[in-house]
N, C-alpha and C positions, 0 to 999 in steps of 0.2 A: 048265691045269695050273699049280699054284703052285710057285714055285722054292724057297721056304723052308718047312720043315715042322717045327713044334714038337711035342715030346712030353715026357712025364715029369710032367705035371700030375696032380692027384688030390686026395683029401681027407685031411687030417691034423688032428691035434689041436694046440692051441696049444703051442708049444715044439718041435714036430716039424720035420722037414727034408724037402726035396724037391730033386731035381736035374733041371732042365729041359735039354733038348737042342734044338738048332736045326740041322737038316741042310740043306745046300745041295744040292738034288737035281740041279742042272745043273753043279756042280763048277767054277764060274767066278767066284766072289765072293772069291777069295783076296786081291784087291787092294782090298777095301772093308772099312771099319770096320763092325762089327756092334754093334747096340744092342738092349737089351731094354726093352719098354714094358709097361704094364699098364693095364687099364681096369676099374673097378668100376662096378656099376650106379649111375646117377645122378651119376657123377663124370667129370671130364675125363680124357683119356688122359694118362698120367704116364710120363715117362722114368725108368727104374729104374737102368739100368746101361749102360755103354758100354765097349768094349774096342777100342783103336786098332789098325788093321791093321798099321802099320809097326813099332811097338815094344811092343805089348801093354799100353800104359798104360791104366789103367782109371779110370772115374769112376762114382760111385754117388750116387744121390739121398740127401739127408740121412735120409730116412725108413727107408732100408735099409742104410746104411753100417754096417759092422761085423757085419752078419748075412748079407749076400749077397756072393757072390764070382763074378765073371765070368771065364771062361777060354775058350781056343780051341785046337783041334787042327786045324791046316790040312791035315795029312796025311789026316785023316778027314773033311774038309770040314764040320766040326761046331763050333758054339759052344755053350757051356754056361753055365748060371746055377745055382750052388749056393745054396740058400736054407736057412738055419738059423734056429733060434729064431723060427719063424714065429708070427705074430700074426693074430688075426681080421681086423685091418685090411689084411692082405696079400691077403685074398680078392679075386680079380679074374681076368679073362682075361689071360693073359700072351702077348705077341707078341714075336718077334724081327724085326729089320729090318736091311737093308743100306743103307749110305750111297750116295747117288746119285752121288758123286764119288769116283773112285779115289784112294787114298792119303791121304785127308783123315783126320786123327786126331780123337780125342775133344776136345770143348771142356769148359769148366767146367759147362756145361749139356748137356742132350740134347734138341735141338730136333727135334720130329717131322718138320718140313718138310725136314730134311736127309736124310731116308731115304725112298726110293721103292720099295723091294722089301720086301714084308711077308708074313709067314706068316699062317695062318688062326687061330692062337691056341690055347692050351691052358688049360683051366680049373684054377685053384688055389683050393681051398676050405679054410679053416682054421677049425675049430670051437673054442669055448671049453672 
């Protein structure tokens, strides 16, 4: 059984919006930073966004900054990724992941190796 479950993916046209959700099904990741990653066919896994567990500080990859916004509602055990002004290059499987260390905040980058709990992913497809 997976602990993190992503939802909200789908197909949209260029310029459209989607809101992804990441549910902690075990309700025990409130002390861990949550990040979003994506992987497109033929490309490496890319860190998209990070939201620090302690103060909510966020980090965004340059490719999505200004278009994506991460948030978190701990009372609902859910993290979100609002994606606006979507581009075809945003097409990928999007994953949420939890930091392996409690209370560690986001860095200037989003290293995949810092995260050890992963969801199954949700497909986002953006057409021209």
